ZAMARGU-4260 file (C-alpha; in steps of 0.2 Angstrom, whole numbers, plus 5000, padded with zeros to 4 digits):
<rodrens>
0) 5000/5000/5000 | 5011/5014/4994 | 5007/5032/4996 | 5006/5035/4978 | 5007/5024/4963
5) 5013/5006/4963 | 5024/4995/4975 | 5032/4978/4974 | 5036/4966/4988 | 5052/4957/4984
10) 5057/4948/5000 | 5051/4942/5016 | 5059/4937/5033 | 5053/4934/5051 | 5061/4938/5068
15) 5052/4931/5083 | 5033/4934/5080 | 5037/4949/5068 | 5035/4947/5049 | 5046/4959/5038
20) 5043/4962/5020 | 5056/4971/5009 | 5051/4980/4993 | 5051/4997/4984 | 5037/5008/4977
25) 5032/5026/4973 | 5028/5037/4988 | 5025/5056/4990 | 5044/5056/4993 | 5049/5049/4976
30) 5054/5031/4972 | 5056/5023/4989 | 5065/5009/4997 | 5052/5001/5008 | 5049/4988/5021
35) 5034/4983/5030 | 5034/4976/5048 | 5018/4967/5053 | 5009/4976/5038 | 5015/4993/5043
40) 5024/5002/5029 | 5041/5011/5033 | 5050/5021/5020 | 5068/5017/5022 | 5075/5030/5009
45) 5069/5039/4994 | 5077/5043/4977 | 5074/5053/4961 | 5079/5037/4952 | 5074/5019/4950
50) 5075/5006/4964 | 5074/4988/4963 | 5080/4970/4968 | 5076/4973/4986 | 5081/4960/4999
55) 5078/4961/5018 | 5086/4954/5034 | 5083/4957/5052 | 5095/4955/5067 | 5088/4960/5084
60) 5081/4977/5082 | 5091/4981/5066 | 5083/4980/5049 | 5094/4978/5034 | 5090/4980/5015
65) 5100/4977/5000 | 5094/4985/4983 | 5100/4992/4966 | 5096/5010/4963 | 5099/5020/4947
70) 5100/5003/4937 | 5118/5000/4942 | 5122/5006/4960 | 5121/4992/4973 | 5117/4998/4990
75) 5113/4992/5007 | 5103/5001/5021 | 5104/4998/5039 | 5092/5009/5051 | 5093/5025/5041
80) 5111/5023/5034 | 5114/5019/5016 | 5131/5012/5010 | 5135/5011/4991 | 5146/4998/4983
85) 5150/5011/4969 | 5147/5010/4950 | 5143/4999/4942 | 5137/4987/4955 | 5121/4976/4959
90) 5114/4970/4976 | 5102/4956/4976 | 5102/4948/4993 | 5107/4951/5011 | 5111/4941/5026
95) 5117/4945/5044 | 5127/4934/5056 | 5132/4942/5072 | 5140/4959/5067 | 5144/4953/5049
100) 5134/4959/5035 | 5134/4949/5018 | 5127/4956/5002 | 5127/4945/4986 | 5128/4954/4969
105) 5141/4959/4957 | 5153/4973/4952 | 5157/4987/4964 | 5170/4989/4978 | 5170/4977/4993
110) 5164/4986/5009 | 5168/4981/5027 | 5152/4983/5036 | 5148/4981/5055
</rodrens>
């Protein structure tokens, strides 16, 4: 249920009794990286460009999203902070183990995340 236009849900995970869905869509803020927690939409970030290929992971109270924006800029997002892998790059999936964050995709520059 985006604010404006269309949205796509592209990934799902759970943590305890909570269900998280990752996706993207058009909102009043622009093209947005979205996630839903138990059906409530949250705008992670918004861009004036395309966004897609969204994946979600949750660890404790932290929500992680991986996506590709601008067609060739792989990113991951954690609790309001976006990290880019540089151009060209693509991010398709994300997993978290302890303090380690793993993103699957292609191109770009390796980023040490914690």
